[in-house]
N, C-alpha and C positions, 0 to 999 in steps of 0.2 A: 584558450581553455575553452573544452568544452562544459560543460552541463551536463551534470553524473544522474543518471534519473537507476535506481539501485528496484528493483522490479521480482520481488519473494516470487522463487519457484517451486511446484512439487511438484512431485513425483506422475500423481494423480491429474495433470494439468500442466502438460506441456503447453500443448496443441493454447490455452486461454493464454501463456506466455507469450507462446510467439507472434499469436494474435493483435495481443498486445503492445507486443515491442514491436513488431508492422506497423501499426495505430499513430501509435510515436513516433517514428520516424520518416513517419512518407507526409506528416504535417509538418514539423520540428526541424528546423538548421540546427549543427551545430549542439546535436543532443548525443551524448554514448547512453546507450543501454546496460548496466549489468543486470545480470541474474544473480538471486544472492541463494550458492545451491548448496545446502547443507550438507550432505557428505564430503564437498569439497572444504569446507572450511573445515571439518570436522581432521578431516586428511591430513592438511594446514597444519594442528596443533588450534585455533583460531574457538572454537565448539568442545567444546570441553563437558558440559551437560549433560545425564545425561536424557535419552527420552522423556515427554509430560504425555503424563495420559489426559490428560488436559488441555495441549495443544491443535491445536485443529488444525491446522498443516504444520510441515515443513518449515517454515519459516514466521512463527510465533514469537521464537525469540531472536532470531538475525534480525530483525527488522532495525532492532536499538545500533547496532552495527557498525551501521554507517556513519558516523562523524570519524570510528576509531578507522573502516576502509580507508575512506577521503581522508586517510588522513590530516585527519580535525581544521580543514584546510578545506573554505566559500560554505557556497552556497550546495545540498547536496537533495531530490529527491528518491523519497519509498514512497511507493504504491504496492497492492497485492497487482498477483498477476490477471486478476477477472476484471481487472477493468479494462476499458474502451475506449481512446480518447476521440472526440470529438472537435479539436481546435486545439490550435498551436500552443506543446510542455513547455517552452520558453516564455511563456504568460504565465505561468505561474512564477514562473522564478522574479517574472518583475516585479512580482506583491511583498517580494523579501523587504523582510523589516528590519535594517540591524543588531535594533533595539531589543528582538526577541533570542532566545534560544528559536525557538521550532514558528513553526504555520502551519495549525489545522484547520481541517473542516470542524465545528462545533459544534457537534449533530444537537441531537437532544429529543432520544427517543425512546422506547423502555421496547426490548423481549422479554420474550417467558421461558424462563430458564430454564433448562433444560429441551428445547423446544433444537425438529432438526433444522439444520442451515445446506450445505453444498456436499454435496456428495454424501450427504447419512448422517452429515457431524453432527455432533451436539450440541447448540447455542451455551452458552455462558454467560449471564447479566451480568455486567458489573459497573459503576457512574463512569463515563467518558466513552462507552459503548463509539466500537470506528472511527475515533478520533487517531486514532494510532495504523489505520487502512491509506493516508495517508500521509505523511509526516515531512512537507517543508525542513532540511538543517541548516542550522546557523553552523556547524562544524567546527566557526571561532571560533565563540558563544565558550566560554568560561567554565561556565556550568555544564555544555554538552562533555569536558573534559573526562569530567566520571564515567562516563561511559565506554567505558572500557572492557576487554571483552574478561576481565576477571567479575566484576560486573555483570557483566552479562552474563558470565556460567553462573551463579550461586544466586541473584535475585529472585525473587517470586516475581509469579508470572501479574500481579495485582498491581506492583510497583512496574514496571514500568509501561502495562499497558493505560496504568494511570495519572501517565508522566507527574509519580511520585520526584524523581529527584530534581524535579522544574517547583518556584514559585509560581503563582496563578498569573504573576503577567507580564512573566518573561515567558506567555504560550497563545502567538500572536495566534486572528483567524481571515483561513481563507472564503472567498464564497462560496457555498456548497452546489451553489454549479461548476465545478470540479471534483467533487464525492457522489454525484446523483445517482444515489443509494436509489438500484433499481424496487419499486412494488411500495416504495414510504415515496420520496418526490416525486412531486406530478407536475407537468406544463399543463396549460401556462399557471395556473397559481402559483406554483414555486419557482416561475420561471427558467429556462432551458439548459439543457445539459448541457458541459463540453470535452467532460468524462466519468462515461457509465460505469457505475460500477456494479456487480451481478454477486453483491454478497449472498444471494442465498440461492445462487447455484445459475448457472449460464446456458447456452444452446448446448456448449460440448457436452451435457451432459443428458442423458438419453431422454433420461426424468424434467428436464427444465425447457425441450426445444420449444412450449412456447409461450413463454417466461415473454414480458417487454419489451420491448427492445428489441428480440431476436433478431428478428430479420437482421435490423445494422450489426447485428454479429452476424450472423452470415454471409452477408456482406462484404463486409471485410475479412472472412477468413479466406473466400474466390477471390478476395484478390492477397492475400498472400500466397495465396496456390501458387497462381498467375504469376506474383513477379520470383515464383522460384529459377 
């Protein structure tokens, strides 16, 4: 059975998704990459909630459908589209703790509410900020059975992004190297990234062509283009 990575897809960042997907498949055997496309999920009747003005991406809510989409079986990974993998994604699955409902990078930092992130979107400060940008879901776990479309379509954003359906001891931890927030973590003092996360915008945006690790993303983009 292949391991599945669900990647948030946003029409404004299609190239980011394509490069992210390519970076995963180039280094990882037995991985299936599935884009979470909001319009498709709406067409299927899975997503019925109205657009939320606070939702900075088209996958703000759909990420929490992963256990449902994976038929509540096995482990599945969600990541934002603005990731670039530098190592084999199978290594994240190898960290899975069957006692936990999810495994995340437990970032400890604060942003200024109202500041600007990618594509001119407004940042909103909240507890457990960016924990939900990379979630390894234990889809079999009883606690995740509550993540069905009715809940995702009606619950407040804060309930979902703060993992309020879980107790603290059901949230496992993986290394920040797998969700390396560009501009926040620095090597070598923080180690070395295995998956870069351009959370404040990456080189696919005209105003972000000089961000840290821009050269690695541009190199990956060129490799993706050559693979056509």
